C-alpha positions in Angstrom: 18.6 15.0 11.8 17.2 16.4 8.5 13.6 15.5 8.2 10.4 16.8 6.5 8.2 19.5 8.1 5.4 18.1 9.9 2.9 20.2 8.3 3.6 19.2 4.7 1.0 17.7 2.8 1.3 14.0 1.8 0.1 14.8 -1.8 3.0 17.3 -2.3 5.6 14.9 -0.8 4.4 12.1 -3.2 4.5 14.4 -6.2 8.2 15.3 -5.5 8.8 11.6 -5.1 7.3 10.7 -8.3 9.4 13.5 -10.2 12.6 12.3 -8.6 11.9 8.6 -8.9 12.1 8.1 -5.2 9.9 5.3 -3.9 7.8 5.7 -0.7 7.4 2.5 1.1 4.2 1.8 2.9 4.1 -0.6 5.8 0.8 -2.4 6.9 0.4 -2.6 10.6 -1.7 -5.7 10.8 -1.5 -5.7 14.6 -1.3 -2.7 16.7 2.0 -3.2 18.4 3.6 -3.3 14.9 3.1 0.5 14.5 5.7 1.8 16.8 8.6 -0.3 15.5 7.8 0.7 11.8 7.9 4.4 13.0 11.1 3.8 14.8 12.7 2.0 12.0 11.8 4.7 9.4 13.2 7.4 11.8 16.5 5.7 12.5 16.9 5.4 8.7 15.8 8.9 8.1 13.4 7.5 5.5 10.0 8.8 4.6 7.3 6.2 4.5 3.6 5.4 5.2 2.0 3.5 8.0 -1.2 1.9 6.7 -4.0 -0.4 7.6 -6.6 -2.0 5.4 -9.9 -3.5 6.2 -9.1 -7.0 6.0 -6.3 -6.5 8.7 -9.2 -5.6 11.3 -11.0 -8.8 10.3 -8.4 -11.3 9.8 -5.5 -10.1 12.1 -5.2 -7.8 15.1 -5.5 -4.2 14.0 -8.8 -4.1 15.9 -10.1 -0.9 14.3 -9.2 2.1 12.3 -9.7 4.2 15.5 -7.4 2.0 17.6 -4.5 2.4 14.7 -5.2 6.2 14.6 -4.8 6.5 18.4 -1.5 4.4 18.2 -0.3 6.7 15.6 -1.1 9.7 17.7 0.9 8.2 20.4 4.0 7.1 18.6 3.8 8.4 15.0 6.5 10.9 13.7 5.2 13.2 10.8 8.7 14.3 10.0 9.3 10.6 8.6 5.6 9.1 8.2 2.1 9.7 7.5 -0.9 7.5 8.1 -2.7 6.0 5.1 -6.0 4.0 5.0 -5.5 1.2 2.8 -7.9 -1.3 0.8 -11.2 0.0 1.4 -13.2 -2.4 -1.0 -16.4 -1.9 -2.8 -16.5 -5.7 -3.0 -14.3 -7.7 -0.5 -12.1 -10.9 -1.1 -15.1 -12.9 -0.2 -17.4 -11.4 -2.7 -19.5 -9.3 -0.4 -20.6 -5.8 -0.9 -19.0 -3.3 1.7 -20.2 0.0 3.0 -17.2 1.8 1.6 -18.7 5.2 2.1 -18.8 4.9 5.7 -15.4 3.3 6.3 -13.8 6.3 4.2 -15.8 8.9 6.1 -14.5 7.3 9.2 -11.0 7.5 8.1 -11.3 11.1 7.0 -12.8 12.0 10.4 -10.1 10.2 12.2 -7.4 12.1 10.5 -5.9 9.6 8.1 -3.6 11.6 5.8 -4.6 9.6 2.7 -7.1 7.1 1.7 -7.7 4.1 -0.8 -10.8 2.8 -2.4 -10.5 -0.5 -4.2 -13.1 -1.0 -6.9 -11.1 -3.5 -8.6 -13.7 -6.3 -8.2 -16.6 -4.3 -9.7 -17.3 -3.3 -13.4 -15.1 -0.7 -14.7 -17.8 2.2 -14.8 -18.7 1.4 -11.2 -15.1 1.5 -10.3 -14.8 4.9 -11.7 -17.9 6.2 -10.0 -17.0 4.9 -6.7 -13.5 6.4 -6.9 -14.8 9.7 -8.3 -17.1 9.8 -5.1 -14.2 9.2 -2.8 -12.1 11.7 -4.6 -14.9 14.3 -4.0 -15.1 13.4 -0.3 -11.5 13.6 0.2 -10.4 16.4 -1.7 -12.8 18.5 0.3 -10.4 17.8 3.2 -7.3 18.2 1.1 -6.7 14.4 1.4 -5.3 12.5 -1.5 -6.9 9.3 -2.9 -5.5 6.2 -4.1 -7.6 4.0 -6.5 -6.8 0.6 -8.0 -7.5 -0.6 -11.7 -6.8 -4.1 -12.5 -6.8 -7.3 -10.1 -3.8 -7.6 -7.8 -4.8 -11.2 -6.8 -4.0 -13.2 -3.6 -6.5 -11.9 -1.0 -9.5 -14.2 -2.4 -10.4 -17.1 -0.3 -10.9 -19.4 -3.2 -7.8 -18.4 -5.5 -6.5 -21.5 -7.2 -4.7 -20.2 -10.2 -0.9 -20.9 -10.1 1.2 -17.8 -10.0 3.2 -18.7 -13.3 -0.2 -18.8 -15.2 -1.2 -15.4 -13.7 1.8 -13.9 -14.9 2.2 -15.5 -18.3 -1.3 -14.8 -19.3 -1.4 -11.4 -17.7 -4.4 -12.3 -15.6 -5.8 -9.2 -13.9 -3.3 -6.9 -15.5 -4.1 -3.3 -15.6 -5.5 -2.2 -19.0 -3.5 0.7 -20.4 -6.2 2.5 -22.2 -8.7 2.0 -19.4 -6.1 3.4 -17.0 -5.7 6.6 -18.8 -9.5 7.1 -18.9 -9.8 6.3 -15.1 -7.3 8.8 -14.0 -8.7 11.7 -16.3 -12.5 10.9 -15.3 -11.8 10.4 -11.6 -9.0 12.8 -10.9 -7.5 10.2 -8.5 -4.2 11.2 -7.0 -2.4 7.7 -7.1 -3.2 4.4 -8.9 -2.6 0.8 -7.7 -1.7 -1.2 -10.8 -1.5 -4.9 -11.5 1.6 -5.9 -13.5 2.6 -9.3 -12.1 2.6 -8.2 -8.3 0.3 -10.4 -5.9 -0.8 -10.1 -2.2 0.2 -12.7 0.2 -2.8 -15.0 1.0 -4.9 -14.3 3.9 -7.3 -17.3 3.9 -6.9 -20.3 6.1 -3.5 -22.0 6.5 -2.2 -20.0 3.5 -2.0 -17.0 5.5 0.9 -18.4 7.5 2.9 -19.5 4.5 5.7 -17.6 2.6 4.6 -15.6 -0.4 5.6 -17.0 -3.9 8.3 -15.0 -5.5 6.7 -12.5 -7.9 7.9 -11.0 -11.2 6.9 -7.6 -12.8 6.0 -6.8 -16.4 8.2 -3.6 -16.8 7.2 -2.9 -20.3 3.6 -2.9 -19.3 4.2 -0.6 -16.3 6.3 1.8 -18.7 3.0 2.0 -20.9 0.8 2.8 -17.9 3.2 5.2 -16.6 3.3 7.2 -19.8 -0.4 7.2 -20.1 -1.4 8.2 -16.5 1.6 10.5 -15.5 0.6 10.1 -12.0 2.3 8.3 -8.9 1.7 4.6 -9.5 1.4 2.0 -6.6 2.7 -1.5 -6.2 0.6 -3.7 -3.6 1.9 -7.0 -2.6 5.5 -5.5 -2.5 7.2 -8.1 -0.5 8.7 -11.3 -2.1 9.4 -9.5 -5.5 12.9 -9.8 -7.0 14.9 -6.8 -6.2 16.1 -6.0 -10.0 12.2 -5.9 -10.9 11.6 -3.5 -7.9 14.5 -1.1 -8.8 13.3 -1.0 -12.4 9.8 -0.5 -11.6 10.8 2.6 -9.3 12.6 3.9 -12.3 9.5 3.5 -14.5 7.1 5.3 -12.2 6.3 3.2 -9.1 6.2 5.8 -6.3 4.6 3.8 -3.5 5.1 0.2 -2.7 2.9 -1.7 0.0 4.8 -4.2 2.2 2.6 -6.5 4.3 3.0 -10.1 4.4 6.7 -10.3 5.3 6.6 -7.8 8.2 3.3 -9.4 9.5 5.0 -12.9 9.3 8.1 -11.6 11.1 5.9 -10.4 14.0 3.8 -13.5 14.1 6.8 -15.9 14.2 8.7 -13.9 17.0 5.5 -13.2 18.9 5.8 -16.5 20.9 9.1 -14.9 22.4 7.0 -12.0 23.5 5.8 -8.8 22.1 9.0 -6.9 22.5 10.8 -9.5 20.5 8.3 -9.4 17.7 8.7 -5.6 17.6 12.1 -6.0 17.1 11.6 -8.4 14.3 9.3 -6.0 12.6 11.9 -3.2 13.0 14.6 -5.4 11.6 12.7 -6.4 8.6 11.6 -2.8 8.0 15.1 -1.5 7.9 16.2 -4.5 5.4 13.7 -3.3 3.0 14.7 0.3 3.3 18.5 -0.2 3.3 18.9 -3.4 1.1 15.9 -3.8 -1.1 14.8 -0.2 -2.0 17.9 1.8 -1.2 15.8 4.6 0.3 17.6 5.3 3.5 17.9 9.2 3.9 14.9 10.0 1.6 13.5 12.4 4.2 16.4 14.6 3.4 15.8 14.4 -0.3 12.1 14.9 -0.2 
């Protein structure tokens, strides 16, 4: 089995992936027992990927705490094929509430997360830049890369009522190309999450149990963003996007894709048969993405 060195920095791995147009899948562990089957599936496929957890998964699902996920990763993680990412620490959350993002980022860094994300997409551009630059300074002191977000990847809002077709056709929330260039230059952020038609799975009320709408991607807009920023770009809401869009997006600069809704639903729907069956469902869904959707089986050898 050929794998990455355990001491390699995720920042260097991502730079190589970006240069080679190899996507790094990032799977959200919305419940603690999901972490182990994600790791096992990536190891079986000899694929490099990220395990991640977001703040809303502590509040809405069963991830419990950042410490609990970090502890589970120390038990079952395999750094030859994975790293641990702190996902979506918002400045303002999906319910419109201010968040103590500094403390949450500090906690993630203290717990040993390999990379962190600050999401200032719900605040004005200047405030987003300031918050992101602050996190970059905090994290880079520990040689930890930072992901920021510009534009609005909708779907987590509790009161979202805009039909998806309208979001896409009108470019609602799409990342502004010139702002993206300024944002990257001024903050020195390592990776940038962009909005180009992708959408999160809903987490509010009954909607959180429903399948996601099938999303499209504006590839021309992505190409412009990639040319202006020249850093690894990230696609949140990576499940339920047509395959041909995904593969072209990878060719145009998407280096990390987040997958949360579909593996969470696989876990929840199989859980009535027991945790072990739910874990098998998660592993099967991860392998489906790795082998059939993203074609990234064996990337640990290539990276």
